[in-house]
C-alpha positions in Angstrom: 26.9 10.0 -15.9 28.8 7.2 -17.6 27.4 3.7 -18.2 30.0 2.1 -15.9 29.0 4.3 -13.0 25.3 3.7 -13.6 25.9 -0.1 -13.7 27.6 0.0 -10.4 24.8 2.0 -8.7 21.9 -0.2 -10.0 20.1 -1.9 -7.3 20.4 -5.7 -7.0 17.7 -7.9 -8.6 16.1 -8.9 -5.3 15.5 -5.2 -4.4 14.1 -4.5 -7.8 11.7 -7.5 -7.5 10.5 -6.3 -4.1 9.8 -2.8 -5.6 7.9 -4.4 -8.5 5.9 -6.6 -6.1 4.9 -3.5 -4.1 3.8 -1.5 -7.2 2.0 -4.6 -8.5 0.0 -4.8 -5.2 -0.8 -1.1 -5.4 -2.0 -1.5 -9.0 -5.2 -3.2 -7.9 -8.0 -0.7 -7.3 -9.3 -2.5 -4.2 -6.0 -2.5 -2.6 -5.4 1.2 -3.5 -8.8 2.0 -1.9 -7.7 0.2 1.2 -4.4 2.1 1.3 -6.4 5.3 0.8 -8.7 4.5 3.7 -5.8 3.5 5.9 -3.9 6.7 5.1 -6.5 8.4 7.4 -5.8 6.2 10.4 -6.5 2.8 11.9 -9.5 0.8 10.8 -11.0 -2.6 11.4 -11.9 -5.1 8.7 -15.5 -4.3 9.2 -14.9 -0.6 8.8 -12.8 -1.2 5.7 -15.5 -3.5 4.2 -18.1 -0.8 4.7 -15.9 1.9 3.2 -14.8 -0.1 0.2 -18.1 -2.0 -0.4 -16.7 -5.6 -0.1 -17.2 -8.4 2.3 -15.0 -8.7 5.4 -13.7 -11.9 3.9 -12.6 -10.2 0.7 -11.0 -7.4 2.7 -9.1 -9.8 4.9 -7.7 -11.6 1.8 -6.4 -8.2 0.4 -5.0 -7.2 3.8 -3.1 -10.5 4.0 -1.3 -9.6 0.8 -0.6 -6.1 1.8 0.7 -7.3 5.2 3.0 -9.9 3.4 4.5 -7.0 1.5 4.8 -4.9 4.7 2.6 -2.2 3.4 0.1 -2.5 6.3 0.3 -3.8 9.9 -2.2 -4.6 12.6 -2.6 -4.4 16.3 -5.0 -5.9 18.7 -7.2 -3.6 20.7 -9.2 -5.9 23.0 -11.2 -8.2 20.8 -10.7 -6.0 17.7 -7.9 -6.0 15.2 -7.0 -2.6 13.8 -5.1 -2.1 10.6 -2.9 0.8 9.6 -0.2 1.7 7.1 3.1 0.0 8.0 5.1 3.2 8.6 5.8 6.8 7.5 7.6 5.6 4.3 4.4 3.9 3.1 2.4 7.0 3.9 4.8 9.2 1.9 4.8 6.7 -1.0 1.0 6.8 -1.2 0.9 10.6 -0.8 3.5 11.0 -3.6 1.5 8.7 -5.9 -1.6 10.7 -5.1 0.2 14.0 -5.7 1.5 12.7 -9.1 -2.0 11.6 -10.2 -3.5 14.9 -9.2 -0.7 16.9 -10.9 -1.1 14.8 -14.1 -4.7 15.8 -14.2 -6.0 12.2 -13.9 -8.6 12.9 -11.3 -12.3 13.4 -12.3 
């Protein structure tokens, strides 16, 4: 493929910045743990705090960032707020990362 064709097909800078922000968010082990937990289904802040071993306040802070990047979403269920992965694309992205890590032999 020639350089001119590659140059024409490169994504615009704003798209590349969003991709970088998303991977930066996932580079934090706590946020990666939250994504892992949420890949199994909806969970509350309290449940996530218990699973990850942090305070609900710390979990809420991390979830705000993940929500701002549209990686997670929430819904109200009575007085509870339940979090889940934003959509199937995020699930696939997380699963692909996990598959790559396992394939590369980086798991204990």
